[in-house]
Each structure stands twice: as C-alpha cells, then as structure tokens.
C-alpha positions in Angstrom: 12.1 -37.7 -23.6 12.3 -36.1 -21.0 10.2 -36.2 -18.3 10.7 -33.4 -15.0 9.2 -33.0 -12.7 8.4 -30.4 -10.3 6.3 -29.8 -6.5 3.1 -28.8 -8.3 3.1 -31.4 -11.6 4.8 -33.7 -14.5 6.2 -32.5 -17.0 6.6 -34.9 -20.1 9.5 -33.5 -23.0 8.9 -34.8 -26.7 11.1 -33.9 -30.1 9.3 -31.6 -32.2 9.0 -34.2 -34.7 6.9 -36.7 -32.7 3.0 -38.1 -34.5 0.4 -35.6 -32.5 -2.2 -38.3 -32.4 -0.2 -40.5 -30.7 0.6 -37.3 -28.6 -3.4 -36.8 -28.6 -4.6 -40.5 -27.7 -1.9 -40.3 -24.3 -3.5 -37.5 -23.2 -7.5 -39.4 -23.7 -5.4 -41.6 -21.2 -4.6 -39.9 -18.7 -8.1 -37.2 -18.9 -9.4 -40.8 -19.0 -7.5 -42.5 -15.6 -8.3 -38.9 -14.5 -11.6 -39.0 -14.0 -12.3 -42.4 -13.7 -10.4 -42.5 -10.5 -13.4 -39.8 -8.3 -15.7 -42.3 -10.4 -17.6 -44.2 -7.6 -19.6 -46.4 -10.3 -18.3 -51.1 -10.0 -17.4 -52.4 -13.2 -21.0 -55.1 -12.3 -22.7 -51.4 -12.9 -20.4 -49.8 -16.3 -21.1 -54.0 -18.0 -25.7 -53.6 -17.2 -25.1 -50.0 -18.0 -23.0 -51.1 -21.5 -25.7 -54.9 -22.1 -28.8 -52.0 -21.6 -27.9 -49.8 -24.1 -26.5 -52.9 -26.5 -30.0 -54.2 -26.0 -31.7 -50.8 -26.5 -29.9 -50.6 -30.1 -30.8 -54.2 -31.1 -34.1 -53.7 -30.6 -34.5 -50.4 -32.2 -32.6 -52.0 -35.8 -35.3 -54.9 -35.8 -37.3 -52.4 -36.0 -36.0 -50.3 -38.7 -34.9 -53.7 -40.5 -39.1 -54.5 -40.7 -40.6 -51.7 -41.2 
C-alpha cells in the first residue's frame, strides 16, 4: 500500500488483488467521517432518536402480533 499526498488530495494505492469489499468498507467509513464532521447533532440527540425508533418498531410489532 502506498499513501501519497498532493496539494489537493490524498491518494491511497493498493495492490490489484486487494479485497474490494474491504476497500468499500473503508470508503464508507471515510464518507461517514466526512459527512459527520459537518453535523451539529449531539450524541444525546442521536440516542433519543434511536430510542424513539426502537419504541415505534416495538409498538408496531406488538400490534402485528395481536392481530
């Protein structure tokens, strides 16, 4: 692997036999980090949203089981 820095970008070079799924996972991580650094959401906001989603999903599941 070779990492090269130019004035405008950073270039990663991998051997041709590198696992593409692994590279996609890395690309997804880099994209997430790039997008999330611009976010102004607190961890508490994220936790509250996840809790709300899970609660809504559980309520829908209970309704489906009772039908």
